C-alpha beads as a LAMMPS data file, in Angstrom:
LAMMPS data file: protein, C-alpha beads

141 atoms
140 bonds

1 atom types
1 bond types

-500.0 500.0 xlo xhi
-500.0 500.0 ylo yhi
-500.0 500.0 zlo zhi

Masses

1 110.0

Atoms # bond

1 1 1 -137.296 157.298 242.726
2 1 1 -138.597 157.643 239.155
3 1 1 -138.710 161.218 238.212
4 1 1 -136.969 161.816 235.154
5 1 1 -139.815 162.736 232.693
6 1 1 -139.866 163.875 229.156
7 1 1 -140.895 167.497 230.695
8 1 1 -137.523 167.761 232.167
9 1 1 -134.741 169.717 230.606
10 1 1 -132.442 166.793 232.194
11 1 1 -134.207 164.238 230.118
12 1 1 -133.268 165.886 226.956
13 1 1 -129.838 166.611 227.972
14 1 1 -129.452 163.063 228.745
15 1 1 -131.216 162.007 225.775
16 1 1 -128.609 163.798 223.805
17 1 1 -125.739 161.725 225.679
18 1 1 -127.599 158.210 224.944
19 1 1 -128.058 159.066 221.157
20 1 1 -124.706 160.580 220.695
21 1 1 -122.949 157.463 222.166
22 1 1 -125.255 154.988 219.799
23 1 1 -124.205 156.965 216.687
24 1 1 -120.445 157.212 217.824
25 1 1 -120.737 153.398 218.187
26 1 1 -122.633 152.887 214.738
27 1 1 -119.940 154.959 212.827
28 1 1 -117.391 152.178 213.764
29 1 1 -119.199 149.767 211.871
30 1 1 -120.490 151.964 209.067
31 1 1 -117.061 154.039 208.513
32 1 1 -114.513 152.716 210.484
33 1 1 -111.481 154.653 209.027
34 1 1 -113.416 157.974 209.702
35 1 1 -114.380 156.871 213.373
36 1 1 -110.925 155.900 214.106
37 1 1 -109.846 159.228 212.987
38 1 1 -112.590 161.140 215.057
39 1 1 -111.550 158.781 218.163
40 1 1 -107.839 160.131 217.574
41 1 1 -106.119 157.078 215.957
42 1 1 -105.171 156.576 212.381
43 1 1 -106.052 153.097 211.290
44 1 1 -102.872 151.644 209.885
45 1 1 -103.775 148.257 209.147
46 1 1 -107.518 146.697 208.056
47 1 1 -106.459 143.773 210.633
48 1 1 -107.338 146.522 213.404
49 1 1 -110.908 146.733 212.183
50 1 1 -112.024 143.925 214.778
51 1 1 -110.727 146.573 217.671
52 1 1 -112.696 149.400 216.284
53 1 1 -116.002 146.957 216.002
54 1 1 -115.192 146.211 220.096
55 1 1 -115.460 150.176 220.615
56 1 1 -118.461 150.237 218.349
57 1 1 -120.293 147.489 220.364
58 1 1 -119.481 149.080 223.663
59 1 1 -120.514 152.417 222.640
60 1 1 -123.793 151.205 221.302
61 1 1 -124.727 148.962 224.557
62 1 1 -123.743 151.820 226.697
63 1 1 -126.233 154.238 224.763
64 1 1 -128.875 151.629 224.862
65 1 1 -128.298 151.463 228.747
66 1 1 -128.877 155.172 229.039
67 1 1 -131.900 154.887 226.917
68 1 1 -133.320 152.088 229.042
69 1 1 -132.899 154.176 232.014
70 1 1 -134.165 157.235 230.656
71 1 1 -137.186 155.245 229.400
72 1 1 -137.862 154.200 232.884
73 1 1 -137.334 157.513 234.444
74 1 1 -134.643 156.401 236.740
75 1 1 -132.998 159.795 237.640
76 1 1 -130.989 158.581 240.456
77 1 1 -129.586 155.645 238.789
78 1 1 -129.028 157.429 235.845
79 1 1 -127.230 160.047 237.629
80 1 1 -125.268 157.541 239.257
81 1 1 -124.194 155.885 236.022
82 1 1 -123.504 159.287 234.521
83 1 1 -120.943 159.644 237.494
84 1 1 -119.248 156.649 236.662
85 1 1 -119.531 156.611 232.836
86 1 1 -116.898 159.535 232.228
87 1 1 -114.377 157.085 233.103
88 1 1 -114.678 155.713 229.761
89 1 1 -113.908 159.002 227.666
90 1 1 -111.284 159.911 230.125
91 1 1 -109.589 156.586 229.497
92 1 1 -109.873 157.273 225.705
93 1 1 -108.489 160.312 225.939
94 1 1 -105.215 159.008 227.825
95 1 1 -105.205 156.326 225.224
96 1 1 -104.955 158.859 222.436
97 1 1 -102.476 161.090 224.457
98 1 1 -100.043 158.091 224.622
99 1 1 -100.388 156.853 221.126
100 1 1 -99.876 160.356 219.291
101 1 1 -99.500 163.217 221.813
102 1 1 -101.576 166.064 222.498
103 1 1 -104.191 166.669 220.026
104 1 1 -107.461 168.841 219.700
105 1 1 -109.415 165.596 219.697
106 1 1 -108.739 165.224 223.601
107 1 1 -111.135 168.166 223.865
108 1 1 -114.009 165.471 222.606
109 1 1 -112.934 162.992 224.659
110 1 1 -112.464 164.865 227.957
111 1 1 -115.200 167.406 226.839
112 1 1 -117.569 164.470 226.666
113 1 1 -116.594 163.429 230.194
114 1 1 -116.832 167.028 231.768
115 1 1 -120.564 167.193 229.981
116 1 1 -121.559 163.832 231.443
117 1 1 -119.975 164.566 234.997
118 1 1 -121.789 168.018 235.214
119 1 1 -125.241 166.091 233.936
120 1 1 -124.721 163.638 236.632
121 1 1 -124.393 166.125 239.316
122 1 1 -127.599 167.932 238.260
123 1 1 -129.167 164.567 238.155
124 1 1 -128.257 163.838 241.769
125 1 1 -128.568 167.290 243.010
126 1 1 -131.946 167.645 244.945
127 1 1 -133.436 170.407 246.863
128 1 1 -133.995 168.003 249.783
129 1 1 -137.252 169.393 251.130
130 1 1 -138.250 167.675 254.703
131 1 1 -141.626 165.957 254.141
132 1 1 -142.086 163.809 257.207
133 1 1 -145.184 162.303 257.811
134 1 1 -145.609 163.206 261.646
135 1 1 -148.253 161.001 263.353
136 1 1 -147.724 162.750 266.817
137 1 1 -149.186 165.880 265.545
138 1 1 -153.170 166.092 264.575
139 1 1 -154.353 168.157 261.991
140 1 1 -157.482 170.162 262.831
141 1 1 -160.231 169.754 260.376

Bonds

1 1 1 2
2 1 2 3
3 1 3 4
4 1 4 5
5 1 5 6
6 1 6 7
7 1 7 8
8 1 8 9
9 1 9 10
10 1 10 11
11 1 11 12
12 1 12 13
13 1 13 14
14 1 14 15
15 1 15 16
16 1 16 17
17 1 17 18
18 1 18 19
19 1 19 20
20 1 20 21
21 1 21 22
22 1 22 23
23 1 23 24
24 1 24 25
25 1 25 26
26 1 26 27
27 1 27 28
28 1 28 29
29 1 29 30
30 1 30 31
31 1 31 32
32 1 32 33
33 1 33 34
34 1 34 35
35 1 35 36
36 1 36 37
37 1 37 38
38 1 38 39
39 1 39 40
40 1 40 41
41 1 41 42
42 1 42 43
43 1 43 44
44 1 44 45
45 1 45 46
46 1 46 47
47 1 47 48
48 1 48 49
49 1 49 50
50 1 50 51
51 1 51 52
52 1 52 53
53 1 53 54
54 1 54 55
55 1 55 56
56 1 56 57
57 1 57 58
58 1 58 59
59 1 59 60
60 1 60 61
61 1 61 62
62 1 62 63
63 1 63 64
64 1 64 65
65 1 65 66
66 1 66 67
67 1 67 68
68 1 68 69
69 1 69 70
70 1 70 71
71 1 71 72
72 1 72 73
73 1 73 74
74 1 74 75
75 1 75 76
76 1 76 77
77 1 77 78
78 1 78 79
79 1 79 80
80 1 80 81
81 1 81 82
82 1 82 83
83 1 83 84
84 1 84 85
85 1 85 86
86 1 86 87
87 1 87 88
88 1 88 89
89 1 89 90
90 1 90 91
91 1 91 92
92 1 92 93
93 1 93 94
94 1 94 95
95 1 95 96
96 1 96 97
97 1 97 98
98 1 98 99
99 1 99 100
100 1 100 101
101 1 101 102
102 1 102 103
103 1 103 104
104 1 104 105
105 1 105 106
106 1 106 107
107 1 107 108
108 1 108 109
109 1 109 110
110 1 110 111
111 1 111 112
112 1 112 113
113 1 113 114
114 1 114 115
115 1 115 116
116 1 116 117
117 1 117 118
118 1 118 119
119 1 119 120
120 1 120 121
121 1 121 122
122 1 122 123
123 1 123 124
124 1 124 125
125 1 125 126
126 1 126 127
127 1 127 128
128 1 128 129
129 1 129 130
130 1 130 131
131 1 131 132
132 1 132 133
133 1 133 134
134 1 134 135
135 1 135 136
136 1 136 137
137 1 137 138
138 1 138 139
139 1 139 140
140 1 140 141
């Protein structure tokens, strides 16, 4: 079912997710220390940079996957992916929680997960109208 077009508000709300994830990933390459702080982890050693680059690549690829589905208008697949994808920011939040404890940055991780979950519900929610084709009923002309 390809019915997610640029005329839909859901298209633009999904585009926000895709572009934000790509920008967050790019920040891990362009400003790794700032990105680490924004993630909720303090970079203590420059030898930790490869782990930040792994995170950056993961985010960029995830965002590109969203863009590819959005480009093709794949509403149901996008909704399904957005139903699964919140596992990433939820896990990120638990990583931060276990590393440094309760911090306001957890709202970013878990808020992102909530946004994605609500968007997935909106994408998958469908007003199901029965549109059967009945061959046993003739239409009078």
